[in-house]
ZAFITOR-553692 format. One line per field, with one value per residue (C-alpha): residue in three letters; x, y, z. Coordinates in Angstrom, 3 decimals, always signed. Layout:
# ZAFITOR-553692
marke <- [Ala/...];
x <- [X/...];
y <- [Y/...];
z <- [Z/...];
This chain:
# ZAFITOR-553692
marke <- [Unk/Unk/Unk/Unk/Unk/Unk/Unk/Unk/Unk/Unk/Unk/Unk/Unk/Unk/Unk/Unk/Unk/Unk/Unk/Unk/Unk/Unk/Unk/Unk/Unk/Unk/Unk/Unk/Unk/Unk/Unk/Unk/Unk/Unk/Unk/Unk/Unk/Unk/Unk/Unk/Unk/Unk/Unk/Unk/Unk/Unk/Unk/Unk/Unk/Unk/Unk/Unk/Unk/Unk/Unk/Unk/Unk/Unk/Unk/Unk/Unk/Unk/Unk/Unk/Unk/Unk/Unk/Unk/Unk/Unk/Unk/Unk/Unk/Unk/Unk/Unk/Unk/Unk/Unk/Unk/Unk/Unk/Unk/Unk/Unk/Unk/Unk/Unk/Unk/Unk/Unk/Unk/Unk/Unk/Unk/Unk/Unk/Unk/Unk/Unk/Unk/Unk/Unk/Unk/Unk/Unk/Unk/Unk/Unk/Unk/Unk/Unk/Unk/Unk/Unk/Unk/Unk/Unk/Unk/Unk/Unk/Unk/Unk/Unk/Unk/Unk/Unk/Unk/Unk/Unk/Unk/Unk/Unk/Unk/Unk/Unk/Unk/Unk/Unk/Unk/Unk/Unk/Unk/Unk/Unk/Unk/Unk/Unk/Unk/Unk/Unk/Unk/Unk/Unk/Unk/Unk/Unk/Unk/Unk/Unk/Unk/Unk/Unk/Unk/Unk/Unk/Unk/Unk/Unk/Unk/Unk/Unk/Unk/Unk/Unk/Unk/Unk/Unk/Unk/Unk/Unk/Unk/Unk/Unk/Unk/Unk/Unk/Unk/Unk/Unk/Unk/Unk/Unk/Unk/Unk/Unk/Unk/Unk/Unk/Unk/Unk/Unk/Unk/Unk/Unk/Unk/Unk/Unk/Unk/Unk/Unk/Unk/Unk/Unk/Unk/Unk/Unk/Unk/Unk/Unk/Unk/Unk/Unk/Unk/Unk/Unk/Unk/Unk/Unk/Unk/Unk/Unk/Unk/Unk/Unk/Unk/Unk/Unk/Unk/Unk/Unk/Unk/Unk/Unk/Unk/Unk/Unk/Unk/Unk/Unk/Unk/Unk/Unk/Unk/Unk/Unk/Unk/Unk/Unk/Unk/Unk/Unk/Unk/Unk/Unk/Unk/Unk/Unk/Unk/Unk/Unk/Unk/Unk/Unk/Unk/Unk/Unk/Unk/Unk/Unk/Unk/Unk/Unk/Unk/Unk/Unk/Unk/Unk/Unk/Unk/Unk/Unk/Unk/Unk/Unk/Unk/Unk/Unk/Unk/Unk/Unk/Unk/Unk/Unk/Unk/Unk/Unk/Unk/Unk/Unk/Unk/Unk/Unk/Unk/Unk/Unk/Unk/Unk/Unk/Unk/Unk/Unk/Unk/Unk/Unk/Unk/Unk/Unk/Unk/Unk/Unk/Unk/Unk/Unk/Unk/Unk/Unk/Unk/Unk/Unk/Unk/Unk/Unk/Unk/Unk/Unk/Unk/Unk/Unk/Unk/Unk/Unk/Unk/Unk/Unk/Unk/Unk/Unk/Unk/Unk/Unk/Unk];
x <- [+79.660/+81.447/+84.869/+86.088/+88.705/+91.087/+89.804/+91.906/+91.080/+90.255/+92.073/+90.056/+88.197/+90.430/+90.209/+93.429/+93.337/+93.037/+89.300/+86.635/+85.382/+85.637/+87.970/+88.420/+91.412/+92.473/+90.642/+89.520/+86.638/+85.763/+85.547/+87.775/+88.624/+90.287/+87.154/+84.238/+83.561/+82.455/+78.624/+78.897/+81.443/+79.142/+76.426/+78.728/+80.258/+79.184/+78.108/+79.155/+75.863/+75.776/+79.094/+78.262/+75.256/+77.122/+79.718/+76.862/+75.520/+79.023/+79.374/+76.202/+77.928/+78.664/+82.295/+83.673/+86.516/+87.975/+87.025/+87.999/+86.151/+88.083/+85.848/+87.310/+86.284/+87.863/+87.143/+85.141/+87.290/+86.452/+89.366/+88.568/+89.718/+86.977/+86.576/+84.564/+84.143/+80.464/+81.509/+83.337/+80.679/+78.077/+79.740/+79.320/+75.753/+74.944/+76.827/+74.835/+71.560/+72.727/+73.541/+70.589/+72.898/+72.515/+74.815/+75.523/+76.621/+78.763/+80.239/+81.614/+83.140/+84.499/+87.974/+88.618/+91.815/+92.804/+96.145/+98.959/+97.395/+95.042/+98.157/+99.708/+96.873/+96.759/+100.407/+99.868/+97.017/+98.813/+101.768/+99.973/+100.879/+97.148/+95.854/+94.636/+97.213/+100.419/+102.130/+99.701/+100.040/+96.625/+95.754/+98.017/+96.122/+92.795/+93.814/+95.117/+91.871/+89.834/+91.999/+91.662/+87.878/+87.658/+90.008/+87.673/+84.815/+86.860/+86.310/+89.985/+92.152/+95.707/+95.468/+94.466/+96.388/+99.503/+98.761/+97.937/+100.560/+103.098/+101.325/+101.822/+105.573/+106.184/+104.451/+106.836/+109.467/+108.650/+108.252/+111.734/+113.628/+111.741/+110.938/+107.363/+106.163/+108.910/+107.101/+103.752/+100.879/+97.795/+94.325/+94.321/+97.346/+95.611/+92.624/+94.359/+96.316/+92.921/+91.455/+94.458/+93.965/+90.389/+90.789/+94.456/+95.734/+93.978/+94.365/+91.044/+89.080/+86.382/+86.619/+83.631/+84.519/+81.395/+82.531/+84.857/+86.912/+90.764/+89.963/+88.893/+91.549/+94.338/+92.828/+92.366/+96.010/+96.784/+94.966/+96.345/+99.749/+99.058/+97.804/+94.321/+92.818/+89.434/+88.046/+84.607/+83.749/+80.432/+79.365/+76.371/+77.825/+78.325/+80.741/+83.108/+82.977/+83.882/+86.830/+88.209/+87.628/+89.711/+92.467/+92.722/+91.929/+88.676/+85.125/+82.124/+78.887/+75.757/+75.090/+71.401/+72.641/+74.882/+72.395/+71.303/+75.041/+76.345/+76.587/+79.114/+81.825/+83.919/+85.376/+83.330/+85.278/+82.659/+83.787/+80.889/+79.649/+76.184/+74.278/+73.330/+73.813/+74.056/+74.409/+71.266/+70.752/+68.207/+70.821/+73.533/+70.912/+69.854/+73.517/+74.585/+71.683/+73.316/+76.833/+75.985/+79.220/+81.360/+82.557/+81.783/+83.991/+83.038/+85.590/+83.553/+85.881/+83.020/+81.517/+78.891/+78.991/+77.990/+77.280/+74.374/+75.999/+73.407/+75.084/+77.876/+75.200/+75.228/+77.078/+80.273/+80.166/+83.100/+82.943/+86.035/+85.314/+87.828/+88.138/+88.660/+91.304/+93.110/+93.117/+94.946/+97.664/+98.042/+100.397/+102.911/+102.856/+105.119/+108.231/+107.824/+106.904/+110.379/+109.980/+106.549/+108.006/+110.796/+108.217/+106.028/+109.006/+109.589/+106.223/+106.131/+108.948/+107.385/+103.976/+105.352/+107.330/+104.047/+102.106/+104.295/+104.234/+100.572/+99.925/+102.168/+100.268/+96.661];
y <- [+98.382/+100.068/+101.110/+104.719/+105.017/+107.856/+110.357/+111.935/+114.964/+114.383/+116.481/+119.154/+118.507/+119.874/+120.605/+119.541/+122.104/+125.839/+125.638/+123.057/+123.247/+120.281/+120.250/+118.222/+115.607/+113.284/+113.694/+112.011/+112.408/+110.304/+110.311/+108.511/+107.706/+111.224/+113.013/+110.752/+109.038/+105.528/+106.153/+108.116/+105.694/+102.808/+104.711/+105.578/+102.129/+100.266/+96.512/+93.890/+93.554/+97.452/+97.979/+96.610/+98.856/+101.666/+101.124/+100.809/+104.438/+105.585/+104.246/+106.432/+109.813/+111.853/+112.794/+110.555/+108.737/+106.428/+105.616/+103.238/+102.827/+102.070/+100.694/+99.549/+99.576/+102.989/+104.680/+105.164/+106.923/+107.550/+108.198/+109.300/+111.177/+113.229/+115.675/+118.478/+119.583/+118.855/+115.218/+115.040/+117.036/+114.669/+111.763/+113.398/+114.160/+110.366/+108.819/+110.766/+109.878/+106.138/+105.827/+108.074/+110.312/+114.177/+115.991/+118.965/+116.236/+114.756/+117.989/+118.615/+115.278/+114.776/+115.001/+116.222/+116.827/+117.121/+116.845/+116.217/+116.471/+113.730/+111.592/+112.239/+111.104/+107.866/+107.246/+108.025/+105.356/+102.738/+103.291/+102.897/+106.582/+107.560/+104.364/+104.184/+101.698/+103.444/+101.540/+98.687/+96.354/+95.209/+98.716/+97.917/+94.647/+96.595/+99.126/+96.362/+94.804/+97.786/+98.677/+95.065/+95.135/+98.264/+96.942/+93.877/+96.293/+98.290/+101.333/+102.269/+103.906/+105.249/+107.770/+105.509/+102.737/+104.453/+106.268/+103.319/+100.849/+103.645/+104.064/+100.053/+100.632/+103.620/+102.006/+99.219/+101.652/+103.638/+100.461/+99.471/+102.527/+103.673/+102.122/+103.043/+99.384/+99.048/+98.080/+98.261/+97.186/+95.433/+95.743/+92.141/+92.318/+95.244/+93.325/+90.405/+92.577/+94.018/+90.723/+89.548/+92.585/+91.488/+87.548/+87.365/+84.084/+83.423/+79.548/+79.001/+81.838/+80.693/+82.569/+82.863/+84.341/+85.751/+85.897/+83.818/+86.227/+87.419/+89.464/+86.584/+84.558/+87.078/+87.930/+84.221/+83.474/+86.362/+84.944/+81.438/+82.967/+84.076/+80.676/+80.855/+77.182/+76.921/+78.573/+78.481/+79.847/+80.997/+82.489/+83.108/+80.250/+77.217/+76.014/+78.851/+78.584/+74.934/+75.830/+78.427/+76.064/+73.334/+75.647/+76.743/+73.483/+74.848/+74.026/+75.642/+76.933/+77.433/+81.180/+80.581/+79.238/+82.141/+84.025/+81.167/+80.076/+83.298/+82.845/+80.140/+82.413/+84.694/+86.712/+87.389/+88.890/+89.918/+90.917/+90.019/+91.885/+92.160/+95.376/+95.685/+94.460/+90.720/+90.768/+92.899/+94.346/+91.430/+88.833/+90.095/+90.848/+87.020/+85.956/+87.911/+86.660/+83.146/+84.259/+86.150/+87.905/+86.715/+89.345/+89.322/+91.191/+92.096/+92.851/+94.711/+94.595/+95.267/+98.053/+98.736/+97.398/+93.896/+94.768/+97.281/+100.045/+100.050/+96.738/+98.569/+99.653/+96.288/+95.609/+93.432/+94.094/+95.252/+96.473/+98.082/+98.989/+99.756/+103.429/+102.246/+100.171/+102.560/+104.980/+102.652/+101.680/+105.484/+105.366/+103.562/+106.071/+108.516/+106.801/+106.373/+110.330/+110.901/+108.015/+109.391/+112.758/+110.995/+108.927/+111.732/+113.678/+110.653/+110.527/+114.213/+113.891/+110.949/+112.691/+115.561/+113.553/+111.390/+114.505/+116.052/+112.831/+112.296/+116.370/+115.907/+113.126/+113.607];
z <- [+122.024/+118.989/+118.509/+118.573/+115.907/+115.708/+113.409/+110.726/+108.588/+105.105/+102.612/+101.050/+97.513/+94.814/+91.182/+89.687/+86.999/+87.258/+87.194/+87.329/+83.659/+81.464/+78.599/+75.524/+75.333/+78.065/+81.350/+84.237/+86.823/+89.995/+93.578/+95.925/+99.663/+99.710/+98.948/+99.834/+103.033/+102.849/+103.057/+100.047/+98.222/+98.831/+97.117/+93.932/+93.750/+90.744/+91.059/+88.836/+87.124/+86.767/+84.963/+81.676/+81.350/+82.364/+80.039/+77.089/+78.141/+78.054/+74.449/+73.448/+74.615/+71.132/+71.098/+73.677/+71.683/+74.362/+77.812/+80.747/+83.985/+87.238/+89.911/+93.218/+96.854/+97.315/+93.937/+91.106/+88.449/+84.719/+82.300/+78.922/+75.604/+74.314/+71.278/+73.062/+76.536/+76.243/+75.921/+79.127/+81.079/+79.788/+81.650/+84.930/+84.312/+83.066/+86.035/+88.443/+86.891/+86.436/+89.968/+91.126/+93.064/+93.301/+91.013/+93.479/+96.163/+93.454/+92.424/+96.306/+96.285/+92.923/+91.788/+87.989/+85.793/+82.220/+80.406/+82.171/+85.549/+84.657/+83.626/+86.931/+88.893/+86.922/+87.643/+91.171/+91.390/+89.432/+91.698/+94.886/+95.954/+95.801/+97.959/+101.371/+102.122/+100.651/+98.372/+98.207/+95.183/+94.543/+92.841/+89.935/+89.093/+89.511/+86.969/+84.497/+84.791/+84.108/+81.326/+79.663/+80.233/+78.217/+75.590/+75.238/+75.088/+72.265/+74.148/+74.017/+71.281/+70.346/+73.286/+76.130/+75.050/+75.114/+78.583/+80.321/+79.016/+80.138/+83.420/+84.176/+83.034/+85.495/+88.258/+88.172/+87.831/+90.943/+92.940/+91.907/+92.424/+95.820/+98.977/+99.113/+99.473/+102.430/+105.650/+104.182/+106.079/+104.598/+105.379/+106.326/+108.607/+110.545/+110.820/+112.427/+114.538/+115.936/+116.396/+118.786/+120.633/+121.336/+121.770/+122.646/+120.872/+117.804/+118.063/+119.770/+117.924/+115.170/+112.284/+109.450/+106.155/+104.529/+100.839/+98.889/+96.707/+96.670/+99.828/+101.880/+100.932/+101.615/+105.256/+105.873/+105.040/+107.306/+110.227/+109.696/+109.674/+113.263/+114.381/+113.643/+113.017/+112.880/+109.536/+107.893/+104.389/+103.199/+99.814/+97.917/+95.549/+97.586/+95.025/+95.453/+98.961/+98.879/+96.525/+98.740/+101.751/+100.183/+99.703/+103.142/+104.861/+106.103/+106.258/+104.177/+105.135/+102.992/+102.713/+103.675/+107.135/+108.120/+110.258/+112.032/+112.975/+113.458/+117.298/+116.604/+115.446/+117.194/+114.255/+111.164/+107.884/+105.322/+101.670/+99.448/+96.338/+97.461/+96.749/+100.478/+104.048/+104.614/+108.357/+109.937/+113.051/+114.095/+113.145/+115.320/+118.198/+117.841/+117.927/+120.931/+123.056/+122.604/+123.068/+126.194/+127.475/+124.716/+122.220/+118.591/+116.072/+112.622/+109.916/+106.978/+103.858/+101.459/+99.607/+99.897/+103.582/+104.499/+108.013/+109.123/+110.554/+113.624/+114.785/+116.264/+119.017/+120.261/+123.556/+123.117/+119.385/+117.812/+113.956/+111.742/+108.164/+105.250/+106.262/+110.135/+109.080/+106.913/+109.815/+112.057/+109.186/+108.413/+111.568/+109.513/+106.635/+108.449/+107.807/+103.928/+103.416/+102.092/+99.778/+98.605/+97.516/+95.493/+93.897/+93.017/+91.570/+89.275/+88.068/+87.414/+85.071/+83.329/+83.017/+81.459/+79.063/+78.115/+77.816/+75.308/+73.415/+73.489/+72.679/+69.568/+68.200/+69.451];
């Protein structure tokens, strides 16, 4: 039995400039949760193994002087400084070819901006204004990591260095001088609330974490804060699973044993970086035959998704993915809309000033 989350209308795809043309100078192009549904974002997402190859491909584009690639579970965005419109346009073509993604489909879901509008977008991203979970703090760290990676690859220069460093400064300013983070709800806390609705108290629930990264750790701690005790960690790297298990006071399970022991757990949190599903329909069917009438709750925080979508068709199985959890959390956004408007106005002033400075020195 699958859930029936409240649907929300996605905002229309928008070109942030007067037209959709590619201009020289500072720009960004990409797709995110505002324009692309989950099933398309997972096809666009760059895996850890593919990012170096894509970076090398970008480095070969003539006229592309500087570039930063931001790749998260909700967005793939490329920020750059180009000498010619052709160089900026080439990125879109190369990205689609690299990901084997139809260009005409990408054009329907992309966002693109240049100059001040591109700066404004980056500032809103870094500040958490553009996130699925309004005001979330993780995105600033992800932007910093993307910039640090570009620096290490020597693909940044005077323009992107100044823009990104100022973006970090302005993001901190907005968080300090507005209340956009007040009462924020995290993906982890929403997931735990749903689990409590399904199982009641969590003290007797058995929870499996598939993946041993930061997302698993935060979700596990959210469960523990609500009284959950029986946690197990599994990862494709057993050492990582054991390290997180020690930190949580949990147990570790070898990754190859997950399918065989799936029936032992009530709640399964998936957040691996695998290129495809790690929990199949056959795995879940076999588990539910052993669980009989006991429900099984999957929280799929991975992109691409870790749980095959067809699993939702099994009786007494509940699956919530990133988009589902974000829709639920959206109900808390209304109380902060006034702060969002105030934060955007601050960033508009900052982006105008920064663009004036960049234009004078470019």
